[in-house]
N, C-alpha and C positions, 0 to 999 in steps of 0.2 A: 520295548525299553526307548522311552523318550531320554536323552540327553540333553542339557541345558549348559554352556556356560556364558559367564559374563564376568566383564572389566570393570575395576575402579578404579578411581583414583582421586589421592586428598596433596596436599601440602598447606603449610602454614610458615609464615615467620616463625621465630625464636625470640620472644624476647624476656629479660631479665623478670623475675620476680613471678616466676609461672610455673607450675608443677610441669615435670616433663611426663605424659602418660603417655605412653605405648600401648598397646594391647592389652589396655583396663591396667595394666600395672605402672605402677608409680613409679621410676625411677632418679635414683639423688642424681639432681646435677643442677647447675648457676642456673640455666635460663629454659622454659617450656613453650610450647606455642601457645600464640596466641588465637584466638578464635572466637565464637558467640558461645559457643558450648565448651566441652573439656579438651577437645581440638585435640584428640587423638584418632591418629590418620589413618593405622592399623584399624579402628574401629569402621572410621567415616568410608575409606574407601572398603572395605566388608562388605557394608552395608550396601555400598553403591552395585559392587559386583553382586551379592546375593537377588538383590532386587531388579538388577539390569536383567540378570540370566531368567527368572520369573516373568518379565516385563509388566511389574510393580513400579513402573518410574523409577527416582533415585530419591535420597537423601535429602534434598533439599525441597521434595514434594511431601514429603510426612512429616519432614521436622526444620521449618522456614529458619532462616537465623536476622526473620523480621520480628518473631515471635517471642517477646518477652519470657514465654514459658520454660523455652529453652537454655536460656543463658545460665550457663555453666552448669549444665546439663550430662549424665555421667553417659558418655557412648557408650556405656553396656544397653541401656536402656534402649538405644538405636537397634541394637543388636536383636534384642528377645521380642522387637515389636515387627523384624523383617524376618527372624524366626517363626514366630506364627500368624504372620501372612503365606508363607513358605508351607505351611503347613495347612493352613486353611484351604491353600489349590491343590494338593497334596504332591508338593513338594518334597524329597530328600535333600537335604548335603551333601553329597560325597566327598568333594575333597576343596580346598581351598591351598591358595599357595600365594602368598607375601612376598615384598620384598619391600624395604625401609631403607631410604636413601639418605643418612643425615653421616657427619662429620666425625659427632662425638656425641657421646660417650662411645663405649662397645656395648652390642647388644647380645652379642652370641649364650652371656652368663645366663641374662633373664630370659630367652626364648620357652625353659621347661613349667615357666610359671605364668608368662604370657598364654601359651597353648591353652594350658587348663582354664584362663580366666575367659577366654574367646570360647572355646569350646562349650564353657558352664550357661553362659551370654546364650546361646546355640542350643543347648539341647543334644549336644554330638560329643563323639569320643576324641580327644585329644588326636590321635592318628589320623585324622583328619586334615589339620588344620599344620601346615607347613611353616616356617618362617624362616625366614635371611633377612642377613642385614649387606646393606655396599654404601659406599665412600661416593662421592664425587670428585675426589684426587686434586683439590684445594681448586675445584674449577665452580665458576659463577657462586650462586648467593648461598645454597646447600654448600659447597664447597669452602668456603668461608665459613658458617656454622651459623648463619641467616637462616636455617631455613630447613625443614624436616619434609621430606614425601614419603607417599607411599604408593605401589601399585597392586594389586591382587586381582587376581583371576579366581573365580569361585564355580564347581564345576555342580552341578544341582541335577535329580532325577527326579522324574514322574512315577508316583507309587502306583 
């Protein structure tokens, strides 16, 4: 048995007039992430964690923000692509542990739906996805409500 881990990180500024998408779920809020695609920090960090664990580059390699094809793209497509690549290399996703950092809104009530959406995109069961939320206690851009970030660790195994 061969087990590998990968880590992913993403951060986006929050701007009025953008949808707040986290873990594939639209969360009602007055700001959303600025970005080339939909700005889903969990999906982006998770994609990087999976690709990194498998030694397959990063999200920018596969979905460059210089390519207009990915403008406003649904980040679940990125996860589906990463899952296909892992499957082709005979890796299976064992566990995902993610933390989202933002001041507001509260995310806990949304975690079950987020886990389902992420699991569906990755073709795994939702018990393999773990989500947490933290604030920055009013410190820096995240603490002032100007940004959102996510850290993700993904564990994969060779089948």
